[in-house]
C-alpha positions in Angstrom: 10.4 66.8 81.9 13.7 65.5 80.5 14.4 63.5 83.6 10.8 62.0 83.5 11.3 60.9 79.9 14.7 59.4 80.8 13.1 57.5 83.7 10.2 56.2 81.6 12.7 55.1 78.9 14.5 53.0 81.4 11.3 51.2 82.3 10.8 49.9 78.8 11.8 46.3 78.2 15.5 45.8 77.2 14.4 44.1 74.0 12.4 47.0 72.8 15.1 49.5 73.6 17.7 47.4 71.7 15.3 47.2 68.7 15.1 51.0 68.8 18.9 51.1 68.9 19.2 48.8 65.9 16.8 51.2 64.1 19.1 54.1 64.9 22.0 52.1 63.5 20.1 51.7 60.2 20.2 55.5 59.7 24.0 55.4 59.8 24.1 57.6 62.9 26.9 56.0 64.8 27.2 58.9 67.3 23.6 58.3 68.5 24.0 54.6 68.4 27.0 54.7 70.7 25.1 57.1 73.0 22.1 54.8 73.0 24.2 51.7 73.8 25.9 53.6 76.6 22.6 54.7 78.1 21.2 51.2 78.1 24.5 49.9 79.3 23.7 46.2 78.9 25.7 43.5 77.1 22.8 43.2 74.6 23.0 46.9 73.8 26.8 46.9 73.2 26.3 43.8 71.1 23.8 45.6 69.0 26.4 48.3 68.3 28.9 45.6 67.4 26.4 44.0 65.1 25.8 47.3 63.3 29.6 47.7 62.8 30.1 44.1 61.8 27.1 43.8 59.4 27.5 47.1 57.6 24.7 49.4 58.8 27.3 51.6 60.4 30.6 52.6 58.9 33.5 50.9 60.7 34.7 54.1 62.4 37.5 53.1 64.9 36.1 55.6 67.5 32.7 53.9 67.5 34.2 50.4 67.9 36.5 51.6 70.7 33.5 53.0 72.6 32.3 49.5 73.4 33.8 47.7 76.5 36.6 45.2 75.6 34.9 42.0 74.4 34.7 39.0 76.8 31.8 37.0 75.3 32.6 34.8 72.3 30.0 36.5 70.2 31.5 39.9 70.9 34.9 38.7 69.9 33.5 37.5 66.6 31.6 40.7 65.9 34.6 42.8 66.8 36.8 40.9 64.5 34.3 41.3 61.6 34.1 45.0 62.3 37.9 45.3 62.4 38.0 43.5 59.0 35.6 46.0 57.5 37.8 48.7 59.0 40.8 47.4 56.9 42.6 45.0 59.3 44.1 41.8 57.8 41.9 38.7 57.5 44.5 36.2 58.5 45.6 38.2 61.5 42.0 38.3 62.8 41.4 34.6 62.0 44.5 33.6 64.0 43.4 35.7 66.9 40.1 33.9 67.0 41.7 30.5 66.5 43.8 31.2 69.7 40.6 31.7 71.6 39.2 28.5 70.2 42.3 26.6 71.3 42.6 28.3 74.7 43.1 25.8 77.6 42.2 26.2 81.3 44.0 24.6 84.2 41.7 21.9 85.5 41.7 19.1 88.1 42.8 16.8 85.2 45.4 19.1 83.8 45.2 21.7 81.0 42.0 21.2 79.0 40.4 23.0 76.0 36.7 23.7 76.8 35.8 23.6 73.1 36.3 19.9 73.3 33.1 19.5 75.3 30.9 21.7 73.0 29.1 21.2 69.7 29.5 24.9 68.8 31.4 25.8 65.6 34.8 27.4 66.4 35.0 31.2 66.2 37.7 31.0 63.5 35.4 28.9 61.3 32.5 31.2 61.8 34.7 34.2 61.0 35.8 32.7 57.7 32.1 31.9 56.8 30.8 35.4 57.6 33.8 37.3 56.3 32.9 36.1 52.8 30.4 39.0 52.6 31.9 41.5 55.0 33.8 43.6 52.4 30.9 43.9 50.0 28.2 46.6 50.3 25.5 45.1 52.4 22.8 45.7 49.8 24.9 43.7 47.2 25.6 40.9 49.6 21.9 40.6 50.7 20.7 40.5 47.1 23.2 37.7 46.3 22.3 35.6 49.3 18.5 36.1 48.9 18.7 35.0 45.3 21.0 32.0 45.7 18.7 29.3 46.9 21.3 26.6 46.2 23.8 28.0 48.7 23.7 25.8 51.9 25.1 28.5 54.1 23.1 31.4 52.8 20.8 31.8 55.8 23.7 32.0 58.3 25.5 34.5 56.0 22.4 36.5 55.5 21.8 36.6 59.3 25.4 37.9 59.8 24.5 41.1 57.8 22.0 41.9 60.6 19.4 43.7 58.4 16.2 44.2 60.3 14.0 43.1 57.4 15.6 39.7 57.5 14.1 38.6 60.8 10.8 38.0 59.0 12.7 36.4 56.1 14.3 33.9 58.4 11.2 33.2 60.4 9.3 32.4 57.2 12.2 30.3 55.9 12.2 28.2 59.1 8.6 27.2 58.5 9.4 26.0 54.9 12.9 24.7 55.4 12.3 21.0 56.2 13.8 19.0 59.0 17.5 19.7 58.3 17.1 23.2 57.0 15.0 24.2 60.0 18.0 23.8 62.3 20.2 26.0 60.1 17.5 28.7 60.2 17.1 28.4 63.9 20.8 28.9 64.4 20.6 31.9 61.9 18.0 33.6 64.1 20.4 33.7 67.0 23.2 35.0 64.7 20.9 37.7 63.3 20.4 39.1 66.8 16.9 40.7 66.5 15.3 40.8 69.9 12.1 39.4 68.3 13.9 36.1 68.0 13.8 35.7 71.8 10.3 34.3 71.8 11.1 31.9 68.9 14.2 30.6 70.6 12.6 30.3 73.9 9.7 28.2 72.4 12.2 26.0 70.6 14.1 25.5 73.9 11.0 24.4 75.8 9.4 22.3 72.9 8.3 18.9 74.0 6.6 17.7 70.8 9.9 16.9 68.9 11.4 13.5 68.5 14.5 12.9 70.7 17.2 13.2 68.0 15.9 16.4 66.6 15.0 17.7 70.0 18.5 17.6 71.4 19.9 19.5 68.4 17.0 22.0 68.5 17.5 22.7 72.2 21.3 23.1 71.8 20.8 25.6 68.9 18.1 27.5 70.9 20.4 27.8 73.9 23.2 29.0 71.7 20.9 31.6 70.1 19.6 32.9 73.4 23.2 33.4 74.5 24.1 35.2 71.3 21.1 37.6 71.5 22.5 38.9 74.8 19.2 39.8 76.5 19.1 39.7 80.3 15.7 38.0 80.0 17.4 34.9 78.7 19.2 34.2 82.1 16.2 32.8 84.0 15.1 30.9 80.9 18.5 29.2 80.6 18.8 28.5 84.3 15.4 26.8 84.4 16.3 24.8 81.3 19.4 23.4 83.1 17.1 21.6 85.6 14.5 20.7 83.0 17.1 19.1 80.7 18.5 16.9 83.4 15.1 15.9 84.8 13.1 15.5 81.6 15.5 14.4 78.8 18.8 13.0 79.8 18.8 9.2 80.3 15.5 8.8 78.4 15.1 6.5 75.3 16.7 8.2 72.3 19.0 10.3 74.4 22.2 9.1 72.8 23.1 12.5 71.2 22.2 14.1 74.4 24.9 12.1 76.2 27.6 12.8 73.7 26.8 16.5 73.4 24.4 17.3 76.2 22.2 20.4 75.9 23.3 21.4 79.4 26.8 22.1 78.0 25.3 24.6 75.6 23.1 26.1 78.3 26.2 26.8 80.4 28.0 28.2 77.4 25.1 30.6 76.8 25.0 31.8 80.4 28.7 32.9 79.9 27.6 35.1 77.0 25.2 37.2 79.1 27.4 39.0 81.7 25.0 38.3 84.6 25.8 37.7 88.2 22.7 35.6 88.4 24.3 32.9 86.3 27.4 32.5 88.5 25.8 30.0 91.0 24.7 27.6 88.4 28.1 27.7 86.7 30.0 27.1 90.0 27.6 24.2 90.8 28.9 22.5 87.6 32.6 22.8 88.5 32.6 19.4 90.1 30.8 17.6 87.2 33.4 15.4 85.5 31.1 13.0 83.8 28.3 15.0 82.3 29.6 14.7 78.8 31.4 12.1 76.8 34.2 14.7 76.2 35.2 15.7 79.7 32.3 16.8 81.8 30.2 19.9 82.3 33.0 21.5 84.4 34.7 22.5 81.1 32.0 24.7 79.6 31.3 26.0 83.2 34.9 27.0 83.6 35.0 28.7 80.2 31.7 30.6 81.0 33.1 31.8 84.3 36.3 33.1 82.7 34.1 35.1 80.3 32.1 36.5 83.2 35.3 37.8 84.8 35.0 39.9 87.9 31.4 39.0 88.5 32.5 35.5 89.4 35.7 36.1 91.4 34.3 36.2 94.9 32.0 33.2 94.5 35.0 31.3 93.0 37.2 32.2 96.0 34.5 30.8 98.3 34.3 27.6 96.2 38.1 27.2 96.3 38.1 27.8 100.1 35.4 25.1 100.6 38.0 22.6 99.5 35.5 20.2 97.9 37.2 18.4 95.0 37.4 18.6 92.1 35.3 21.8 92.2 37.9 23.7 94.3 40.8 22.9 91.9 38.6 24.0 89.0 37.6 27.2 90.7 41.3 27.9 91.3 41.9 27.3 87.6 39.3 29.9 86.7 40.8 32.4 89.2 44.2 31.8 87.7 42.8 32.6 84.2 41.4 35.8 85.7 44.6 36.7 87.4 43.2 36.3 90.9 44.4 32.8 91.8 47.6 30.8 92.5 49.2 29.5 89.4 
Protein backbone atom coordinates (compact mmCIF):
# COMPACT_ATOMS: atom_id res chain seq x y z
CA UNK A 1 0.00 0.00 0.00
CA UNK A 2 2.89 2.37 0.78
CA UNK A 3 4.31 1.94 -2.72
CA UNK A 4 0.89 2.63 -4.24
CA UNK A 5 0.58 5.85 -2.27
CA UNK A 6 4.09 6.87 -3.35
CA UNK A 7 3.26 6.15 -7.01
CA UNK A 8 0.03 8.15 -6.82
CA UNK A 9 1.87 11.04 -5.14
CA UNK A 10 4.26 11.22 -8.07
CA UNK A 11 1.33 11.58 -10.47
CA UNK A 12 0.16 14.79 -8.81
CA UNK A 13 1.12 17.98 -10.65
CA UNK A 14 4.42 19.47 -9.56
CA UNK A 15 2.76 22.74 -8.54
CA UNK A 16 0.41 20.98 -6.14
CA UNK A 17 3.24 18.97 -4.59
CA UNK A 18 5.31 22.13 -4.11
CA UNK A 19 2.32 23.88 -2.52
CA UNK A 20 2.10 21.00 -0.07
CA UNK A 21 5.84 21.30 0.58
CA UNK A 22 5.46 25.00 1.32
CA UNK A 23 2.66 24.15 3.77
CA UNK A 24 4.99 21.73 5.56
CA UNK A 25 7.59 24.48 5.79
CA UNK A 26 5.05 26.73 7.52
CA UNK A 27 4.90 24.20 10.38
CA UNK A 28 8.62 24.70 10.96
CA UNK A 29 9.39 21.05 10.26
CA UNK A 30 12.61 21.32 8.31
CA UNK A 31 13.32 17.60 8.39
CA UNK A 32 10.09 16.77 6.56
CA UNK A 33 10.56 19.73 4.22
CA UNK A 34 14.00 18.49 3.19
CA UNK A 35 12.58 15.00 2.75
CA UNK A 36 9.74 16.31 0.60
CA UNK A 37 12.09 18.34 -1.60
CA UNK A 38 14.31 15.30 -2.04
CA UNK A 39 11.32 13.12 -2.98
CA UNK A 40 10.02 15.57 -5.58
CA UNK A 41 13.56 16.20 -6.76
CA UNK A 42 12.79 19.14 -9.07
CA UNK A 43 14.46 22.53 -9.17
CA UNK A 44 11.13 24.02 -8.05
CA UNK A 45 11.01 21.79 -4.98
CA UNK A 46 14.52 22.65 -3.86
CA UNK A 47 13.75 26.31 -4.53
CA UNK A 48 10.72 26.02 -2.24
CA UNK A 49 13.04 24.76 0.51
CA UNK A 50 15.41 27.66 -0.10
CA UNK A 51 12.50 30.11 0.02
CA UNK A 52 11.42 28.69 3.38
CA UNK A 53 14.93 29.18 4.76
CA UNK A 54 15.34 32.64 3.20
CA UNK A 55 11.90 33.95 4.17
CA UNK A 56 11.78 32.75 7.75
CA UNK A 57 9.23 29.94 7.85
CA UNK A 58 12.11 27.55 8.64
CA UNK A 59 14.94 28.22 11.04
CA UNK A 60 18.21 28.64 9.08
CA UNK A 61 19.72 25.33 10.16
CA UNK A 62 22.97 24.75 8.23
CA UNK A 63 22.13 21.06 7.68
CA UNK A 64 18.84 21.93 5.98
CA UNK A 65 20.51 24.44 3.67
CA UNK A 66 23.35 22.02 2.90
CA UNK A 67 20.81 19.36 1.88
CA UNK A 68 19.96 21.28 -1.30
CA UNK A 69 22.11 20.86 -4.42
CA UNK A 70 24.67 23.64 -4.99
CA UNK A 71 22.89 26.65 -6.49
CA UNK A 72 23.27 27.30 -10.22
CA UNK A 73 20.20 29.38 -11.06
CA UNK A 74 20.37 33.06 -10.17
CA UNK A 75 17.28 32.87 -7.96
CA UNK A 76 18.81 30.01 -6.02
CA UNK A 77 22.00 31.99 -5.42
CA UNK A 78 19.93 34.89 -4.07
CA UNK A 79 17.78 32.71 -1.81
CA UNK A 80 20.84 30.87 -0.52
CA UNK A 81 22.53 34.17 0.32
CA UNK A 82 19.46 35.38 2.23
CA UNK A 83 19.30 32.10 4.15
CA UNK A 84 23.00 32.35 4.98
CA UNK A 85 22.42 35.91 6.21
CA UNK A 86 19.71 34.65 8.54
CA UNK A 87 22.14 31.97 9.73
CA UNK A 88 24.58 34.67 10.83
CA UNK A 89 26.96 35.20 7.90
CA UNK A 90 28.14 38.71 7.11
CA UNK A 91 26.00 40.96 4.92
CA UNK A 92 28.88 42.55 3.00
CA UNK A 93 30.57 39.22 2.27
CA UNK A 94 27.33 37.85 0.80
CA UNK A 95 26.68 41.03 -1.20
CA UNK A 96 30.17 40.89 -2.70
CA UNK A 97 29.68 37.23 -3.68
CA UNK A 98 26.48 38.11 -5.52
CA UNK A 99 28.06 41.18 -7.14
CA UNK A 100 30.76 38.90 -8.56
CA UNK A 101 28.05 36.82 -10.22
CA UNK A 102 26.46 39.99 -11.61
CA UNK A 103 29.78 41.06 -13.12
CA UNK A 104 30.79 37.65 -14.44
CA UNK A 105 31.99 37.70 -18.03
CA UNK A 106 31.92 34.91 -20.60
CA UNK A 107 34.39 34.44 -23.49
CA UNK A 108 32.45 35.25 -26.64
CA UNK A 109 33.16 35.70 -30.34
CA UNK A 110 33.59 39.41 -29.59
CA UNK A 111 35.82 38.96 -26.54
CA UNK A 112 34.87 38.83 -22.84
CA UNK A 113 31.35 40.15 -22.29
CA UNK A 114 29.04 40.45 -19.27
CA UNK A 115 25.60 38.93 -20.04
CA UNK A 116 23.97 41.29 -17.56
CA UNK A 117 24.55 44.08 -20.09
CA UNK A 118 21.89 42.60 -22.37
CA UNK A 119 19.21 42.21 -19.67
CA UNK A 120 16.76 44.48 -17.91
CA UNK A 121 16.79 42.35 -14.73
CA UNK A 122 17.92 43.96 -11.46
CA UNK A 123 21.37 42.76 -10.32
CA UNK A 124 21.47 40.04 -7.67
CA UNK A 125 23.44 42.26 -5.31
CA UNK A 126 20.80 45.02 -5.52
CA UNK A 127 17.98 42.55 -4.90
CA UNK A 128 19.88 41.12 -1.95
CA UNK A 129 20.26 44.56 -0.38
CA UNK A 130 16.54 45.23 -0.86
CA UNK A 131 15.34 41.93 0.59
CA UNK A 132 17.91 41.76 3.38
CA UNK A 133 16.30 44.82 4.99
CA UNK A 134 13.71 42.46 6.50
CA UNK A 135 15.70 39.22 6.74
CA UNK A 136 16.86 39.59 10.33
CA UNK A 137 13.48 40.57 11.79
CA UNK A 138 10.92 37.99 12.89
CA UNK A 139 8.76 37.36 9.85
CA UNK A 140 5.53 38.33 11.62
CA UNK A 141 7.03 41.69 12.58
CA UNK A 142 8.32 42.35 9.05
CA UNK A 143 4.99 41.38 7.47
CA UNK A 144 3.02 43.69 9.73
CA UNK A 145 5.36 46.59 8.98
CA UNK A 146 5.18 46.08 5.22
CA UNK A 147 1.42 45.53 5.11
CA UNK A 148 0.84 48.71 7.12
CA UNK A 149 3.23 51.01 5.25
CA UNK A 150 1.28 51.95 2.12
CA UNK A 151 3.76 54.72 1.28
CA UNK A 152 6.75 52.39 0.89
CA UNK A 153 7.38 51.93 -2.87
CA UNK A 154 9.21 48.62 -2.47
CA UNK A 155 6.82 47.07 0.02
CA UNK A 156 5.25 44.54 -2.36
CA UNK A 157 8.62 43.15 -3.43
CA UNK A 158 9.86 43.01 0.16
CA UNK A 159 6.62 41.40 1.32
CA UNK A 160 6.93 38.81 -1.44
CA UNK A 161 10.46 37.96 -0.30
CA UNK A 162 9.04 36.75 3.03
CA UNK A 163 7.20 33.99 1.09
CA UNK A 164 4.20 33.80 3.42
CA UNK A 165 1.41 31.72 1.81
CA UNK A 166 -1.32 34.21 2.75
CA UNK A 167 0.40 36.91 0.72
CA UNK A 168 -0.37 35.36 -2.65
CA UNK A 169 -3.96 36.61 -2.36
CA UNK A 170 -2.71 39.92 -0.95
CA UNK A 171 -0.50 40.42 -3.99
CA UNK A 172 -3.11 39.28 -6.49
CA UNK A 173 -5.62 41.74 -5.04
CA UNK A 174 -3.01 44.50 -4.94
CA UNK A 175 -2.27 44.05 -8.63
CA UNK A 176 -5.90 44.71 -9.56
CA UNK A 177 -5.88 47.97 -7.58
CA UNK A 178 -2.31 49.14 -8.17
CA UNK A 179 -2.67 51.30 -11.28
CA UNK A 180 -0.48 51.14 -14.37
CA UNK A 181 2.94 51.56 -12.78
CA UNK A 182 2.17 49.71 -9.57
CA UNK A 183 0.73 46.78 -11.50
CA UNK A 184 4.17 45.97 -12.89
CA UNK A 185 5.75 46.02 -9.44
CA UNK A 186 3.14 43.59 -8.12
CA UNK A 187 3.52 41.33 -11.15
CA UNK A 188 7.23 41.12 -10.41
CA UNK A 189 6.43 40.46 -6.75
CA UNK A 190 4.29 37.44 -7.68
CA UNK A 191 7.35 35.81 -9.25
CA UNK A 192 9.48 36.65 -6.22
CA UNK A 193 6.86 35.22 -3.86
CA UNK A 194 7.11 31.84 -5.54
CA UNK A 195 3.63 30.46 -4.91
CA UNK A 196 2.75 27.90 -7.63
CA UNK A 197 -0.67 29.56 -7.94
CA UNK A 198 1.11 32.50 -9.57
CA UNK A 199 1.88 30.33 -12.61
CA UNK A 200 -1.53 30.96 -14.19
CA UNK A 201 -1.33 34.72 -13.52
CA UNK A 202 2.14 35.03 -15.03
CA UNK A 203 1.29 32.85 -18.01
CA UNK A 204 -1.75 35.00 -18.76
CA UNK A 205 0.36 38.16 -18.50
CA UNK A 206 2.95 36.68 -20.87
CA UNK A 207 0.33 35.90 -23.52
CA UNK A 208 -1.79 39.04 -23.11
CA UNK A 209 -2.55 40.81 -26.39
CA UNK A 210 -4.86 43.57 -25.15
CA UNK A 211 -2.10 45.77 -23.71
CA UNK A 212 -0.58 48.83 -25.38
CA UNK A 213 2.93 48.21 -26.78
CA UNK A 214 4.99 50.10 -24.20
CA UNK A 215 3.29 48.48 -21.22
CA UNK A 216 3.08 45.15 -23.00
CA UNK A 217 6.84 44.76 -23.44
CA UNK A 218 7.45 45.49 -19.77
CA UNK A 219 4.64 43.17 -18.69
CA UNK A 220 5.89 40.28 -20.80
CA UNK A 221 9.48 40.73 -19.58
CA UNK A 222 8.33 40.64 -15.96
CA UNK A 223 6.07 37.64 -16.60
CA UNK A 224 8.97 35.76 -18.21
CA UNK A 225 11.22 36.58 -15.25
CA UNK A 226 8.53 35.43 -12.82
CA UNK A 227 7.97 32.12 -14.58
CA UNK A 228 11.70 31.46 -14.39
CA UNK A 229 11.78 32.32 -10.70
CA UNK A 230 8.87 30.02 -9.87
CA UNK A 231 10.95 27.09 -11.05
CA UNK A 232 8.09 24.91 -12.31
CA UNK A 233 8.77 22.50 -15.16
CA UNK A 234 5.44 23.48 -16.73
CA UNK A 235 6.95 26.88 -17.56
CA UNK A 236 9.43 25.43 -20.07
CA UNK A 237 6.99 24.86 -22.97
CA UNK A 238 5.26 28.17 -22.20
CA UNK A 239 8.53 30.09 -22.44
CA UNK A 240 9.67 28.21 -25.54
CA UNK A 241 6.42 28.99 -27.35
CA UNK A 242 6.68 32.63 -26.29
CA UNK A 243 10.11 32.92 -27.95
CA UNK A 244 8.50 32.33 -31.34
CA UNK A 245 5.42 34.40 -30.58
CA UNK A 246 7.50 37.37 -29.49
CA UNK A 247 9.51 37.50 -32.67
CA UNK A 248 6.52 36.91 -34.95
CA UNK A 249 3.86 39.00 -33.23
CA UNK A 250 5.61 41.92 -31.51
CA UNK A 251 9.17 42.76 -32.59
CA UNK A 252 9.30 45.25 -35.42
CA UNK A 253 5.70 46.39 -34.93
CA UNK A 254 4.71 50.03 -34.26
CA UNK A 255 5.51 51.02 -30.68
CA UNK A 256 8.22 48.34 -30.39
CA UNK A 257 11.01 50.71 -29.39
CA UNK A 258 11.39 49.31 -25.87
CA UNK A 259 11.22 45.83 -27.30
CA UNK A 260 14.25 46.58 -29.47
CA UNK A 261 16.32 48.03 -26.65
CA UNK A 262 15.42 45.34 -24.11
CA UNK A 263 13.66 42.58 -26.09
CA UNK A 264 11.40 40.18 -24.24
CA UNK A 265 13.24 37.29 -25.87
CA UNK A 266 16.31 38.11 -23.76
CA UNK A 267 14.23 37.62 -20.61
CA UNK A 268 12.67 34.45 -21.98
CA UNK A 269 16.14 33.00 -22.54
CA UNK A 270 17.19 34.08 -19.04
CA UNK A 271 14.11 32.39 -17.58
CA UNK A 272 14.83 29.11 -19.39
CA UNK A 273 18.22 29.09 -17.67
CA UNK A 274 16.49 29.14 -14.28
CA UNK A 275 14.55 25.92 -14.90
CA UNK A 276 17.19 23.17 -15.16
CA UNK A 277 15.53 21.50 -18.14
CA UNK A 278 17.18 19.70 -21.05
CA UNK A 279 14.18 20.74 -23.17
CA UNK A 280 15.42 24.34 -23.05
CA UNK A 281 18.89 23.63 -24.44
CA UNK A 282 17.97 23.60 -28.14
CA UNK A 283 16.34 27.04 -28.06
CA UNK A 284 19.31 28.47 -26.19
CA UNK A 285 21.87 27.05 -28.60
CA UNK A 286 19.81 28.36 -31.51
CA UNK A 287 20.43 31.88 -30.14
CA UNK A 288 24.23 31.56 -29.86
CA UNK A 289 24.67 33.08 -33.31
CA UNK A 290 22.35 36.05 -32.69
CA UNK A 291 24.60 39.10 -32.44
CA UNK A 292 21.99 41.75 -33.24
CA UNK A 293 18.86 40.80 -31.31
CA UNK A 294 19.34 43.53 -28.72
CA UNK A 295 20.81 47.02 -28.70
CA UNK A 296 23.25 45.83 -26.01
CA UNK A 297 25.00 42.95 -27.70
CA UNK A 298 22.65 40.35 -29.09
CA UNK A 299 20.64 37.44 -27.78
CA UNK A 300 23.73 35.24 -27.68
CA UNK A 301 24.68 36.83 -24.34
CA UNK A 302 21.59 35.80 -22.30
CA UNK A 303 21.67 32.45 -24.12
CA UNK A 304 25.28 31.83 -23.08
CA UNK A 305 24.54 32.82 -19.50
CA UNK A 306 21.54 30.47 -19.39
CA UNK A 307 23.57 27.58 -20.81
CA UNK A 308 26.24 28.10 -18.16
CA UNK A 309 23.54 27.81 -15.51
CA UNK A 310 22.19 24.60 -17.07
CA UNK A 311 25.63 23.08 -16.78
CA UNK A 312 26.02 19.40 -17.65
CA UNK A 313 22.62 19.28 -19.36
CA UNK A 314 24.03 21.47 -22.11
CA UNK A 315 27.53 20.06 -22.61
CA UNK A 316 26.95 17.50 -25.37
CA UNK A 317 24.72 19.80 -27.49
CA UNK A 318 27.32 22.54 -27.04
CA UNK A 319 30.08 20.24 -28.27
CA UNK A 320 28.01 19.45 -31.36
CA UNK A 321 27.44 23.16 -31.97
CA UNK A 322 31.17 23.84 -31.65
CA UNK A 323 32.04 20.96 -33.97
CA UNK A 324 29.62 22.24 -36.63
CA UNK A 325 31.91 25.23 -37.05
CA UNK A 326 29.20 27.76 -37.93
CA UNK A 327 30.32 31.14 -36.64
CA UNK A 328 29.82 32.96 -34.36
CA UNK A 329 27.73 30.22 -32.70
CA UNK A 330 30.66 27.76 -32.60
CA UNK A 331 32.95 30.22 -30.80
CA UNK A 332 30.19 31.13 -28.34
CA UNK A 333 29.50 27.44 -27.70
CA UNK A 334 33.21 26.99 -26.98
CA UNK A 335 33.01 29.91 -24.57
CA UNK A 336 30.22 28.25 -22.61
CA UNK A 337 32.14 24.96 -22.54
CA UNK A 338 35.17 26.83 -21.21
CA UNK A 339 33.02 28.27 -18.41
CA UNK A 340 31.81 24.74 -17.63
CA UNK A 341 35.32 23.33 -17.64
CA UNK A 342 34.75 21.24 -20.74
CA UNK A 343 36.22 23.34 -23.51
CA UNK A 344 39.50 24.80 -24.76
CA UNK A 345 40.46 28.01 -23.01
